[in-house]
N, C-alpha and C positions, 0 to 999 in steps of 0.2 A: 473585640474579636481577635483571634490569633491565626497564625499560619496553618495550624492543624485544621481549624474549621474551614479555611479556604480550600485546603486539600480535599476535605470531605465533600464540599459543595461541587468541586470540579469532578470528583469521582462519580457523584450522582448524575451530574450533567452528561458525563461520558457514557455511563451504563444505563441511565434511565430506569434504574432498578435498585432499590435500597439493599436487597439481599446481596447482589453482586458487588455493589459499591462497598458494603460493609466487609465482604471477604477481601476485596482489593486493598482496603485500608487496614485490615487486620483488627477490626473492632466488632463488637457485637451489634446486631441490627438495632436493638433497643438503645444502645449507647449512641449509635449514629443518629437515630431519630431525635434523641434528646439534644445532641449537639446542634443539629440543624434547627430545632425549635428555638434554642437559645440564640442562635445566629439570627434567625428571622425576627426574634423579639428585639435584638440589638439594632438591626437595620430598620426596623419599624414597618416591615411589609413581608408578605409571603414571597419566597423565592421559588417554591415548587408547588404545583398542584398535584395532589396525590389522591388516587382512588385505589380500590382493591385490585385493579388490573394494570394500571399504568402510572407513570410519573412524567410530568412535563414541566418545563421551565416557564415561569411567568415572564412578563416583559422585564420586570425588575430583576428576576433571576438571570436572564440572559445578560443583562448589563453587569450584574455582580460577578458572574462566572468569567466573563471576558476580562474584567479588571483583575480578578483573582489569578487567572492564568498569567497575566503580565507580571503581577507582584511576585508570584512563585518563581517565575523564570528569572527575574532580576535577582531574587534572593539566592537562587541556585547558582547563578553566574558569579555572584559576589563570593559565595563560599568556595567555588571552584578556583577563582582567581587568587583568593587569599591562600588556599591550600597549595596552589602551584608555585608559590614563592619559594618553597623549599626544593623545587625542581620536580616534584611528583605531580602527575595529572590525576585529579580526582573528580568526583561529581557524577552526573547522570548524562547519558547520551540516548536520544530518542531517534531511531532510524525507521524509515518506511522502506518497504521492500516488495517488489513483485515476487511472485511465487519462486522459491529458491530453485525449483527445477525448470523454470521457464527460460533458461538461457545456459550457455556454456561459460558464463562468468562464474568464477569460483568465489561466490559470496560467503560460503561457509568457511573457506580457508581464510578469507579476509577477516571475518569476525573472530575466528580462532586466533589469528596472529595479533589482532588488536587487543583482545582480552589478555593474551600472554604478555604483551608489551605494557599494557595499562590495567593491571589487575584491580586497581582501586576505583575504576570507573564502572558504574552500574549501567549496563546496556539494556535498553528495552526495544523490542521489535514490534512493528505494526504492519499489517498487511494492506495498509492504505496505499492505493495506487492511483495513477491518473489524476483526474480533477481533484479528488479528495486529498491526495498527497500534496498537490500543489497548494491547495488552500491551507493545509496544516503547516506547510513550510512558511507561508506568509504570516500565519498567526503565532508561530513559534511552538506549536504543539509537536512538530517534528523539527529536527535540526538538519538532518541529511536524509536523502531518499534515493534509492535506485528506482527510477521512474520510467514508465513505459509510454512516454509521450515524445513527439517531435518538438523542437524548440518553438516552432510557430504555434503550437497548441498550448503553450504555457502562458500564464499571465505575466505582466511586467513585475520585476522585482525578484525573479528567480534566475540564478546562475546555472548554466547547463554545460555538462561535459559529456559528449557522446562517447559511449563505450563500444556499442555493438549495434549492427542492424541485422536482425535475425529474420530469415525468410518465414513467411506464413505458409502453411500447407493445409489442405483439406483432409479430413479423415472420414471414411465411410465404413459401413458395416461389412461383415464377412460375406453376406449374401447380396450385397448391393451390386447392381449392374455395372457401376463404374469401377468396381474393384479391379485392379490390375491395369487400369488405363494409363497409369504413370503420371499423367498431367491432365488438368481440366481448367475450365474457366468458371467463374462464379455464376454466370448466367445459367449454367446447367444445374445449379443447386437452388435456384430461385423457388422452385415449387416443392422443395424437400422440407421435411420437418427439421428445422434448424435449432441446434443447441447453442445457446448464446451466452455471452458474458454479462455480468451485472452492469447496469448503466454506470457511466462515469469512470469506469476502469480504463486503463491505457489500452488494453487489448480490444475492448469494445469500440473505442474510437478508431483504432486502425482497421478493424473489420468493417465498421460502418463506412469508412473512407474507401475501402476496396470495393464494396458493393456499389457505392456511388460511382466509382470509376467504370464499373461494369454496366452501369445503368440498369441494375437489377435490384429487385426487392426480395427480401427473404421472409419466411414465415417462422418466426421464433415460437418455440413451444415450451422452452424453459430458459431460465437465466441462473447461472451459478458464478461464483467467484473463482473456483478452482479449475484451472485448465485441464489438469489431469483427470478430474471427474468427467469433464466433457468428453475427453478422448475415450474413456472407459465406456461411457454410454453409447458413443458413436459406434465403436467396434461391435457392441452387442446389438446394433441395428435399431436403437431407439430413435436415432436421427443422424444428421450429419453435422460436422462442426469445422471450424477453421482455427488452428492453434499454431504457436511457434514450433518450428521443426524440432528443437530439442525436447519439447514436451511429448510430441508424437513418438519420437524415437525411444524415449524412456518408458512409455506406457504400452505401446503396441507390441505384442509378442513378435519375435523375429520371423516366425513362420507365417505371420499375417502382415508383414511389412508392406505388401502391395495394397493394403487398405489406405495407405498414405499417398496422397496425390499432390504433386507440385502444382502451383498455380501459374497460368500464363502471365498474370500480372506481375511484372518485375518490380513494381513499386509496392507490392504487398509485403511490407516489412514491419517487424516489431522493433522500434528503437528501444535501447536500454541505455540510460544515461544517469550519471551521478548529478544530482540536483541539490541546491541549497539556496537559502535566501541570499540575495545580493544587497549589501555587502555580506561577506562570509560571516558565519556565526561567531559570536564573541567568546563562547565558552572554550577553555583550553581543551576539553575532551572532544568537542566537535572539530576544532582546528587540527588536533592530532589525527583524528579519523580521516579527515579530508586529505591531509598530507600522505598518510599511508595508502589510502585508496587510489589517489592519483598516481602514486609511485608504483603501486603493485598491479593495478588493473590495466590491461592493455587498452589503449584508446582506439577508436575507429580510425582506420587509415594508417595505424602504426604497424611496424613489423617486429 
């Protein structure tokens, strides 16, 4: 087997779809299938169960992909360290990030500055957040993440640098009786049609905690990953939602700003933190990003 076949297997495991995996690897679907068949013949067992509708990993496939990820990561780090001997930072950097509009942190400016400083680094972004991002930091699938969790919500082995605590606000529709109230508590939203975040995201955990503090239960009618979409639906009266203040301010029209309600709960905050595996990632590309991010991004409590 070779590294290319390992990359193909990892891509299929990530996408659970041969067509998408082939596009990601820039190979024809028939060529990808042929390579995986060869790989399975070499290891002596099936790695993927395939039907006309879906793909799933066998137990052997799960073991193989986990090992392949480790091998590919080590090879990448080796190439990056050798390349850095001439003073240039090269390689690949995998970053997880909350929605770029979910805070007043200038993530776009940081990424632009990093790419200008290190043009030989290939940066890939993932919308993994919360529990998913933490798990991927531990496995090495991500090297750095802007994460929406408090430090006590993270597993061991993750280093945490708090950047911001962003207030959460409620958003109601244009015709909602609470419009214009200015402030509310979550108990008043308990019987509403609630527009929620996908499970295991950082924002979902913070909203869950806020409702727990209010001793209220909500009636979720939909779950989405994009906070901006939740705001748009709420303003149209599809339901109510709770989002970070910067998201609400960015989406709600100025003449409908009274659809945004502050929460009585002063602990209803969305943390935004720079997180990475502890100890710090070994790759020069990741180390350079951490240095730049910690120098450029203001930390919570700093002036």
